[in-house]
LUMKEVEX-945050 format. One line per 10 residues: number of its first residue (from 1); for each residue x, y, z of N, C-alpha, C. Coordinates in pm, whole numbers. Layout:
% residues N
NUM = X:Y:Z:X:Y:Z:X:Y:Z  ...
END
This chain:
% residues 356
1 = 7257:17109:-1992:7127:17162:-1947:7015:17090:-2019  6914:17050:-1943:6796:16988:-2002:6697:17095:-2047  6627:17065:-2157:6524:17154:-2210:6392:17080:-2210  6289:17142:-2152:6156:17081:-2144:6055:17177:-2207  5967:17122:-2290:5859:17200:-2351:5725:17153:-2297  5648:17245:-2243:5510:17220:-2201:5418:17277:-2308  5321:17199:-2353:5231:17243:-2459:5088:17240:-2408  5017:17351:-2429:4878:17364:-2383:4811:17467:-2472  4679:17460:-2491:4612:17557:-2579:4630:17702:-2536  4622:17732:-2406:4631:17871:-2360:4668:17874:-2213
11 = 4684:17994:-2159:4703:18013:-2015:4583:18087:-1957  4466:18063:-2014:4344:18119:-1958:4306:18043:-1831  4201:18088:-1763:4161:18024:-1639:4118:17880:-1665  4160:17791:-1576:4126:17649:-1589:4225:17565:-1510  4186:17442:-1480:4269:17355:-1399:4400:17316:-1466  4394:17277:-1594:4515:17238:-1665:4612:17355:-1675  4558:17474:-1701:4641:17593:-1713:4710:17626:-1581  4637:17607:-1471:4698:17632:-1340:4813:17535:-1316  4792:17408:-1348:4896:17307:-1326:5020:17338:-1410  4999:17373:-1536:5112:17409:-1622:5192:17524:-1562
21 = 5123:17627:-1514:5193:17743:-1458:5270:17706:-1333  5214:17618:-1248:5284:17575:-1127:5408:17495:-1163  5394:17399:-1255:5509:17318:-1296:5619:17404:-1355  5582:17495:-1445:5682:17581:-1510:5755:17666:-1407  5683:17723:-1313:5746:17808:-1212:5839:17729:-1120  5796:17609:-1082:5882:17525:-998:6008:17483:-1074  5991:17436:-1196:6106:17387:-1273:6202:17499:-1309  6150:17620:-1329:6235:17731:-1373:6334:17774:-1265  6312:17729:-1143:6405:17763:-1034:6530:17676:-1036  6532:17576:-1122:6646:17484:-1129:6749:17538:-1229
31 = 6873:17550:-1188:6974:17611:-1276:7008:17527:-1398  6980:17397:-1393:7017:17308:-1504:6898:17274:-1594  6792:17355:-1589:6672:17323:-1666:6618:17449:-1733  6594:17440:-1863:6531:17548:-1938:6389:17507:-1973  6293:17595:-1939:6151:17562:-1955:6087:17652:-2059  6020:17589:-2155:5940:17660:-2255:5794:17619:-2238  5704:17715:-2254:5561:17686:-2267:5519:17724:-2408  5467:17626:-2481:5417:17651:-2617:5266:17658:-2611  5212:17774:-2642:5067:17793:-2644:5018:17777:-2787  4902:17717:-2803:4850:17689:-2937:4747:17791:-2984
41 = 4711:17884:-2897:4624:17995:-2934:4674:18121:-2866  4647:18235:-2926:4685:18363:-2866:4562:18419:-2795  4563:18406:-2663:4454:18456:-2580:4513:18519:-2455  4430:18593:-2384:4477:18660:-2263:4527:18557:-2162  4639:18589:-2095:4695:18501:-1994:4631:18531:-1859  4570:18431:-1799:4513:18446:-1665:4618:18412:-1560  4701:18313:-1590:4806:18271:-1497:4939:18329:-1542  5021:18368:-1447:5151:18426:-1478:5261:18324:-1448  5373:18339:-1517:5488:18252:-1495:5612:18338:-1474  5715:18277:-1418:5839:18349:-1391:5903:18399:-1520
51 = 5984:18502:-1506:6046:18564:-1623:6140:18470:-1696  6198:18374:-1627:6289:18283:-1695:6220:18163:-1760  6087:18166:-1764:6009:18071:-1846:5977:18139:-1978  6014:18076:-2088:5990:18134:-2220:5856:18086:-2275  5770:18181:-2309:5639:18149:-2368:5645:18172:-2519  5604:18072:-2593:5596:18084:-2739:5449:18067:-2777  5396:18163:-2851:5254:18157:-2888:5233:18217:-3026  5121:18182:-3091:5089:18242:-3221:5075:18393:-3209  5094:18463:-3317:5085:18609:-3315:4945:18661:-3341  4861:18578:-3402:4725:18622:-3433:4628:18575:-3327
61 = 4526:18657:-3295:4425:18621:-3198:4343:18503:-3248  4304:18416:-3156:4225:18298:-3189:4080:18337:-3219  4026:18283:-3327:3883:18300:-3358:3821:18162:-3375  3690:18153:-3349:3626:18022:-3346:3535:17994:-3465  3539:18078:-3569:3452:18050:-3683:3505:17930:-3761  3418:17868:-3838:3447:17739:-3901:3567:17744:-3995  3573:17848:-4079:3683:17859:-4175:3815:17875:-4102  3815:17958:-3998:3937:17978:-3920:3982:17848:-3854  3887:17771:-3804:3921:17643:-3741:3986:17548:-3840  3938:17548:-3965:3994:17460:-4067:4140:17496:-4095
71 = 4165:17624:-4119:4302:17667:-4146:4390:17652:-4022  4330:17674:-3905:4406:17661:-3780:4455:17518:-3761  4370:17419:-3789:4408:17280:-3767:4527:17240:-3853  4534:17297:-3974:4648:17269:-4062:4772:17344:-4013  4752:17471:-3980:4863:17555:-3939:4926:17507:-3809  4843:17462:-3713:4895:17429:-3581:4988:17309:-3585  4960:17213:-3674:5049:17099:-3689:5188:17145:-3732  5191:17236:-3829:5320:17289:-3876:5389:17372:-3767  5310:17450:-3694:5364:17536:-3588:5433:17453:-3479  5367:17346:-3434:5425:17262:-3330:5551:17193:-3383
81 = 5540:17137:-3500:5652:17062:-3559:5775:17151:-3577  5753:17271:-3632:5863:17364:-3655:5927:17408:-3523  5843:17439:-3424:5894:17489:-3296:5975:17383:-3224  5928:17260:-3223:6001:17153:-3156:6133:17124:-3227  6133:17130:-3356:6259:17108:-3429:6361:17216:-3396  6314:17340:-3378:6405:17450:-3346:6459:17440:-3203  6373:17401:-3109:6412:17399:-2968:6490:17274:-2930  6465:17163:-3000:6531:17035:-2972:6525:17000:-2822  6407:16990:-2766:6395:16964:-2622:6428:16819:-2588  6458:16798:-2460:6480:16663:-2411:6348:16591:-2388
91 = 6242:16668:-2365:6110:16607:-2345:6002:16709:-2376  5891:16659:-2430:5771:16740:-2456:5659:16682:-2372  5589:16770:-2300:5473:16727:-2221:5353:16808:-2263  5251:16739:-2316:5131:16805:-2367:5013:16780:-2273  4931:16884:-2255:4812:16876:-2171:4686:16893:-2255  4580:16825:-2215:4443:16836:-2269:4423:16737:-2384  4318:16656:-2371:4302:16535:-2449:4306:16557:-2602  4216:16639:-2654:4211:16656:-2799:4340:16718:-2852  4395:16812:-2777:4520:16875:-2819:4637:16778:-2807  4629:16684:-2715:4734:16581:-2709:4742:16504:-2840
101 = 4627:16473:-2898:4626:16405:-3027:4694:16489:-3134  4664:16619:-3135:4725:16709:-3234:4876:16714:-3216  4921:16723:-3090:5065:16729:-3064:5133:16601:-3109  5076:16486:-3074:5137:16360:-3113:5140:16343:-3265  5035:16387:-3332:5035:16383:-3479:5147:16469:-3536  5162:16589:-3480:5260:16683:-3533:5403:16636:-3512  5425:16549:-3414:5562:16507:-3381:5600:16373:-3444  5511:16317:-3525:5544:16191:-3593:5671:16209:-3676  5767:16118:-3658:5891:16122:-3735:5998:16210:-3675  5968:16282:-3565:6068:16367:-3499:6123:16292:-3378
111 = 6254:16290:-3363:6319:16217:-3256:6318:16300:-3128  6209:16290:-3054:6195:16362:-2928:6106:16280:-2835  6137:16281:-2707:6051:16213:-2611:5923:16291:-2594  5810:16223:-2606:5680:16290:-2601:5591:16225:-2495  5535:16310:-2411:5448:16266:-2302:5317:16344:-2308  5210:16279:-2267:5080:16345:-2267:5013:16325:-2132  4925:16419:-2099:4849:16409:-1975:4704:16443:-2002  4616:16346:-1974:4472:16373:-1982:4431:16448:-1856  4344:16548:-1872:4309:16635:-1761:4165:16619:-1717  4098:16517:-1765:3961:16491:-1721:3943:16340:-1710
121 = 3827:16298:-1669:3801:16155:-1656:3810:16089:-1793  3909:16001:-1817:3927:15942:-1950:3816:15846:-1991  3726:15815:-1898:3613:15730:-1934:3518:15803:-2029  3518:15936:-2022:3433:16015:-2111:3485:16006:-2253  3397:15988:-2347:3439:15979:-2487:3473:16116:-2542  3571:16118:-2630:3612:16242:-2696:3541:16261:-2831  3451:16172:-2864:3393:16172:-2997:3467:16071:-3083  3405:16030:-3192:3456:15919:-3273:3598:15944:-3322  3622:16062:-3379:3753:16090:-3440:3862:16093:-3334  3844:16176:-3232:3950:16192:-3132:3966:16068:-3044
131 = 3859:15993:-3024:3871:15871:-2946:3956:15769:-3020  3935:15757:-3150:4017:15666:-3230:4162:15713:-3239  4179:15845:-3249:4315:15898:-3252:4386:15870:-3120  4316:15892:-3009:4378:15866:-2878:4421:15720:-2867  4334:15631:-2910:4364:15487:-2902:4492:15452:-2977  4513:15516:-3093:4628:15484:-3177:4752:15564:-3140  4734:15695:-3117:4850:15781:-3097:4909:15769:-2957  4826:15753:-2854:4878:15742:-2718:4967:15619:-2702  4939:15517:-2782:5019:15394:-2774:5165:15423:-2808  5188:15521:-2896:5324:15555:-2937:5391:15660:-2853
141 = 5321:15715:-2752:5382:15814:-2664:5485:15747:-2574  5587:15822:-2534:5688:15768:-2443:5633:15748:-2303  5526:15818:-2272:5464:15800:-2142:5335:15879:-2133  5248:15836:-2042:5120:15902:-2019:5110:15933:-1870  5065:16054:-1838:5042:16091:-1699:4892:16101:-1675  4844:16021:-1582:4705:16029:-1539:4700:16102:-1406  4582:16152:-1369:4571:16228:-1246:4535:16140:-1126  4476:16024:-1151:4436:15934:-1044:4464:15790:-1085  4464:15699:-987:4486:15558:-1019:4372:15501:-1102  4250:15551:-1078:4136:15506:-1159:4154:15547:-1304
151 = 4194:15672:-1325:4218:15721:-1462:4332:15643:-1527  4433:15609:-1451:4546:15531:-1503:4497:15396:-1559  4413:15327:-1483:4362:15197:-1526:4277:15209:-1652  4195:15314:-1659:4110:15334:-1777:4196:15364:-1900  4298:15447:-1883:4384:15484:-1996:4463:15364:-2048  4502:15276:-1957:4573:15156:-2005:4482:15070:-2091  4358:15052:-2047:4262:14974:-2125:4241:15036:-2262  4235:15170:-2267:4206:15239:-2393:4327:15244:-2486  4448:15253:-2431:4566:15280:-2514:4665:15165:-2523  4663:15075:-2424:4759:14965:-2415:4903:15015:-2404
161 = 4922:15139:-2365:5057:15190:-2338:5094:15152:-2196  5202:15074:-2176:5235:15027:-2042:5299:15133:-1953  5348:15242:-2012:5420:15343:-1933:5324:15455:-1893  5237:15426:-1798:5140:15523:-1748:5165:15541:-1599  5170:15666:-1557:5192:15695:-1414:5083:15789:-1365  5030:15759:-1248:4931:15847:-1184:5005:15949:-1098  4991:16076:-1133:5051:16185:-1055:4941:16289:-1030  4911:16317:-906:4806:16417:-878:4852:16557:-913  4760:16649:-912:4794:16788:-940:4875:16848:-827  4970:16935:-860:5043:17006:-755:4956:17115:-694
171 = 4975:17138:-567:4902:17244:-496:4995:17363:-479  4953:17477:-527:5033:17598:-507:5039:17632:-359  5135:17715:-323:5150:17753:-182:5030:17832:-134  4976:17793:-20:4861:17861:41:4902:17907:180  4888:18035:207:4928:18091:335:4821:18069:441  4866:18060:566:4772:18054:678:4697:18186:690  4579:18185:748:4498:18306:755:4414:18306:883  4350:18417:908:4268:18435:1028:4127:18382:1002  4096:18265:1059:3967:18202:1032:3853:18273:1104  3884:18362:1196:3777:18432:1269:3702:18530:1181
181 = 3755:18559:1064:3692:18655:974:3599:18588:872  3575:18461:888:3488:18391:794:3343:18438:808  3272:18434:695:3132:18476:691:3043:18357:658  2913:18374:671:2818:18267:642:2801:18252:491  2906:18204:428:2908:18190:282:2938:18044:247  2857:17988:161:2882:17858:99:2938:17886:-39  3055:17832:-68:3128:17869:-189:3145:17750:-282  3136:17775:-413:3179:17678:-512:3255:17752:-621  3351:17684:-683:3434:17743:-788:3437:17646:-905  3399:17694:-1024:3401:17609:-1142:3326:17675:-1257
191 = 3360:17633:-1376:3294:17689:-1494:3144:17665:-1489  3068:17756:-1547:2922:17742:-1554:2887:17654:-1675  2911:17523:-1657:2888:17426:-1765:2819:17304:-1704  2768:17217:-1791:2693:17100:-1746:2773:17014:-1649  2901:16996:-1675:2986:16908:-1594:2982:16948:-1446  2975:17078:-1418:2984:17125:-1280:2851:17115:-1206  2742:17091:-1279:2615:17054:-1216:2564:17161:-1119  2577:17287:-1158:2541:17396:-1066:2391:17420:-1057  2315:17370:-1153:2169:17375:-1139:2127:17298:-1014  2183:17179:-998:2149:17097:-883:2196:17162:-753
201 = 2309:17230:-759:2357:17300:-640:2259:17408:-596  2205:17482:-692:2108:17586:-659:1983:17524:-597  1941:17409:-651:1827:17338:-594:1857:17295:-450  1976:17243:-426:2016:17201:-292:2013:17320:-196  2068:17431:-239:2072:17550:-154:1931:17598:-120  1840:17588:-217:1703:17635:-196:1629:17551:-93  1675:17427:-68:1606:17336:22:1658:17342:165  1762:17420:191:1814:17429:327:1712:17497:419  1707:17452:543:1612:17507:639:1683:17600:738  1613:17705:777:1667:17801:874:1805:17850:832
211 = 1822:17878:703:1952:17920:650:1942:18055:579  1844:18136:620:1823:18265:554:1944:18357:568  2025:18332:671:2142:18417:696:2267:18364:624  2251:18261:542:2362:18206:464:2348:18248:318  2464:18265:252:2467:18300:110:2548:18196:32  2517:18186:-96:2589:18097:-188:2663:18183:-289  2793:18159:-304:2873:18227:-406:2921:18125:-509  2896:18156:-635:2937:18070:-746:3039:18148:-828  3164:18102:-827:3271:18170:-899:3306:18091:-1024  3293:18155:-1139:3324:18089:-1265:3252:18156:-1379
221 = 3288:18119:-1500:3221:18171:-1620:3183:18054:-1708  3091:18077:-1801:3052:17970:-1892:2918:17995:-1956  2882:17906:-2047:2763:17924:-2129:2633:17918:-2049  2636:17856:-1932:2513:17840:-1854:2488:17954:-1757  2574:18054:-1755:2560:18161:-1656:2421:18223:-1658  2372:18262:-1775:2243:18329:-1785:2131:18237:-1737  2136:18111:-1775:2034:18015:-1732:2035:17998:-1580  2152:17991:-1522:2164:17976:-1378:2112:18100:-1305  2141:18216:-1359:2090:18340:-1298:1937:18344:-1303  1880:18297:-1413:1733:18292:-1424:1674:18194:-1323
231 = 1742:18082:-1302:1695:17983:-1206:1696:18042:-1064  1800:18114:-1032:1811:18179:-901:1698:18279:-881  1671:18357:-985:1563:18456:-977:1428:18388:-961  1406:18280:-1036:1280:18208:-1031:1254:18152:-891  1359:18112:-822:1345:18055:-688:1345:18162:-579  1353:18288:-619:1349:18396:-522:1474:18405:-436  1589:18369:-495:1714:18366:-419:1813:18473:-462  1768:18569:-539:1860:18667:-597:1940:18743:-493  1882:18763:-374:1953:18837:-270:2046:18748:-187  2047:18615:-217:2130:18522:-140:2228:18442:-225
241 = 2218:18451:-356:2309:18380:-446:2376:18482:-537  2509:18478:-542:2582:18572:-627:2675:18497:-722  2696:18554:-838:2784:18498:-941:2902:18593:-962  3021:18537:-963:3141:18615:-990:3222:18545:-1098  3295:18623:-1178:3388:18565:-1273:3506:18506:-1197  3590:18430:-1268:3710:18375:-1204:3795:18488:-1146  3852:18465:-1029:3926:18566:-956:4073:18526:-940  4163:18620:-968:4305:18591:-948:4339:18581:-800  4270:18657:-718:4292:18651:-573:4192:18554:-509  4187:18432:-562:4084:18336:-521:4094:18300:-373
251 = 4213:18308:-315:4227:18273:-173:4145:18366:-84  4125:18490:-127:4041:18582:-51:3901:18524:-32  3849:18460:-137:3714:18403:-132:3713:18272:-54  3818:18191:-69:3829:18070:11:3836:18104:160  3907:18209:191:3931:18243:331:3816:18322:393  3725:18367:310:3608:18440:361:3491:18346:387  3485:18234:313:3371:18142:322:3385:18049:442  3276:17981:476:3276:17882:584:3263:17739:535  3205:17721:415:3182:17586:361:3210:17589:211  3270:17480:161:3289:17464:17:3201:17348:-29
261 = 3135:17365:-144:3051:17258:-199:3097:17227:-341  3081:17099:-379:3132:17054:-508:3034:16952:-565  2968:16988:-674:2859:16904:-727:2889:16848:-867  3016:16843:-906:3051:16798:-1041:3000:16657:-1069  2966:16634:-1197:2923:16502:-1242:3042:16412:-1272  3155:16471:-1308:3280:16399:-1330:3393:16500:-1323  3513:16451:-1296:3629:16537:-1283:3753:16461:-1326  3865:16534:-1330:3995:16471:-1342:4054:16465:-1203  4113:16576:-1162:4162:16594:-1026:4133:16740:-992  4027:16768:-917:3974:16905:-907:4061:17002:-828
271 = 4119:17099:-898:4202:17200:-833:4124:17284:-734  4002:17321:-769:3923:17405:-680:3900:17336:-547  3874:17207:-550:3849:17132:-427:3973:17126:-339  4088:17093:-398:4209:17081:-317:4252:17217:-262  4230:17324:-338:4266:17457:-289:4172:17501:-177  4045:17466:-188:3951:17496:-80:3993:17424:48  4031:17297:36:4073:17220:153:4201:17277:213  4295:17316:127:4420:17375:177:4394:17503:254  4287:17573:219:4248:17694:289:4162:17666:412  4152:17538:451:4083:17502:573:3932:17502:564
281 = 3878:17481:442:3733:17479:426:3678:17337:438  3578:17317:524:3507:17189:525:3425:17177:397  3413:17056:346:3356:17037:213:3248:16930:212  3144:16956:133:3049:16851:94:3063:16835:-57  3090:16713:-101:3115:16690:-243:3046:16564:-289  2997:16567:-413:2953:16442:-475:3076:16354:-501  3060:16226:-482:3167:16130:-506:3166:16093:-654  3197:16192:-735:3192:16171:-880:3320:16104:-926  3318:16041:-1043:3442:15989:-1099:3512:16103:-1175  3631:16131:-1152:3724:16085:-1049:3774:16209:-976
291 = 3840:16192:-860:3900:16306:-793:3861:16326:-648  3734:16356:-619:3698:16385:-479:3734:16275:-380  3718:16150:-417:3748:16041:-324:3898:16027:-300  3981:16086:-387:4125:16086:-364:4164:16188:-258  4077:16287:-237:4110:16398:-147:4033:16394:-15  3907:16352:-22:3820:16358:95:3812:16221:162  3841:16219:291:3816:16100:373:3681:16124:440  3581:16052:394:3443:16080:434:3427:16079:586  3371:16187:639:3347:16197:781:3467:16241:862  3581:16269:794:3701:16313:865:3743:16453:824
301 = 3757:16477:693:3793:16611:646:3689:16667:550  3574:16602:543:3466:16645:456:3365:16533:441  3265:16557:358:3161:16457:334:3155:16423:186  3154:16294:156:3135:16244:21:2992:16192:9  2923:16232:-96:2783:16194:-116:2770:16121:-249  2695:16014:-250:2669:15941:-373:2617:16036:-481  2670:16020:-602:2637:16111:-711:2486:16122:-731  2439:16247:-735:2298:16282:-759:2203:16243:-647  2256:16209:-530:2172:16185:-414:2146:16321:-348  2055:16395:-406:2030:16533:-363:1984:16539:-218
311 = 1898:16447:-177:1847:16449:-39:1961:16438:62  2054:16346:37:2164:16329:131:2258:16449:128  2278:16506:11:2363:16625:1:2304:16739:85  2172:16757:75:2106:16861:154:2128:16835:303  2113:16709:346:2128:16677:488:2270:16702:537  2369:16659:457:2509:16679:496:2544:16827:504  2495:16904:409:2521:17047:411:2451:17114:529  2330:17067:558:2256:17121:672:2332:17095:803  2391:16975:816:2470:16943:936:2584:17042:953  2655:17072:845:2769:17163:853:2726:17305:888
321 = 2614:17348:832:2562:17481:864:2530:17492:1013  2475:17385:1069:2425:17390:1207:2532:17360:1312  2650:17311:1269:2748:17261:1366:2884:17328:1346  2913:17430:1429:3042:17500:1420:3159:17406:1448  3144:17318:1547:3255:17230:1584:3288:17132:1471  3185:17082:1403:3208:16991:1291:3280:17062:1178  3239:17185:1149:3307:17262:1044:3455:17283:1077  3482:17319:1203:3621:17344:1242:3704:17217:1238  3645:17105:1279:3716:16977:1277:3750:16935:1134  3652:16941:1044:3676:16908:904:3782:17001:844
331 = 3769:17129:873:3860:17228:815:4004:17207:856  4027:17175:983:4164:17150:1030:4223:17026:964  4144:16921:952:4192:16800:884:4218:16825:736  4133:16906:675:4145:16932:532:4278:16997:497  4332:17077:585:4457:17149:557:4576:17058:539  4563:16932:577:4675:16837:561:4709:16810:415  4620:16846:322:4652:16826:179:4774:16909:139  4804:17014:214:4916:17102:179:5049:17027:181  5060:16930:270:5183:16851:277:5187:16743:169  5077:16673:155:5073:16559:63:5087:16601:-83
341 = 5032:16718:-118:5030:16758:-259:5111:16885:-284  5217:16905:-210:5297:17028:-225:5352:17039:-367  5360:17161:-415:5406:17184:-553:5549:17135:-574  5632:17147:-473:5771:17102:-486:5777:16951:-507  5700:16878:-427:5701:16732:-435:5641:16682:-566  5525:16734:-603:5456:16686:-723:5531:16724:-849  5586:16845:-854:5661:16886:-973:5784:16799:-993  5843:16752:-884:5959:16662:-895:5915:16526:-950  5797:16479:-910:5745:16353:-966:5728:16363:-1117  5670:16475:-1162:5655:16497:-1306:5792:16491:-1375
351 = 5886:16563:-1319:6017:16575:-1381:6089:16440:-1385  6079:16365:-1277:6142:16232:-1275:6085:16142:-1383  5957:16156:-1412:5893:16069:-1509:5933:16104:-1652  5939:16232:-1684:5964:16269:-1823:6113:16280:-1858  6201:16285:-1757:6344:16297:-1786:6424:16174:-1741  6354:16068:-1703:6427:15949:-1654:6503:15882:-1767
END
């Protein structure tokens, strides 16, 4: 029997956490494979995994004060090292850039295959310390998983590790639904942070013409929530823009909306976008690095807009609002992602790479 360890900071809401949960659940159905998830902080689990997936996590709740962080950084190296020595896995797969460095440091001198996956655009700097660590430590990894071919090329330049494979995110199963129940809702899903560029989205929504009967829903949490709410109030849109926390029944919101919008400044491989498309939503997205251009064929299953071209984004969104046939055409084409990125197929690609 093969043993695989997945390492991630937590199972809270987020793209990397969703991917980990999908991989673990798919792999746990195999009789010859034992799956462990090692969490590096003790926090509430947003995503659930099958009972035959073993979760190992610290016993104390995570705190973010400076002294705790100092002791945590020392403790976590020992925690990972001790756990891997006890489990003796055939392969370790770590997610999230800065934590990948910590995992690789902790496994120095241990005879185990180690793989890492960056979950955002690797062109973005991690800061001086972690960027230098990535450059040195990734070179010694047995393999690196990138989310896109563009990210793969960037990671090779940064790490000089020749064993890099681009594997997109797996798409969880999405059921067919009754599209006649859709409402005049424009939806976006993502953390309320600078990367997601939701200030600009609110500006775009405010510029739509003859759209008083349309609403904007922003699903996510983050440090910018209060600022975004103030912006909505200032523009007199409080009765047309709503904010919701992350939802476990997210398909309900995908299946209720008519249009999905995506204004990120950069991405890895956006789960929210692919899930919206799988639910048959026509999309207008900025062509940010990286991700949207891997999913959207411009003018066929959605619209790609040059980054920060607000005027064009407004026009493309206005077209979709005004044209039922265009929305339906994009939405039907968008659903084809369910075949290309099925969880069964993608999880097998991951497994082939780390256990070959």
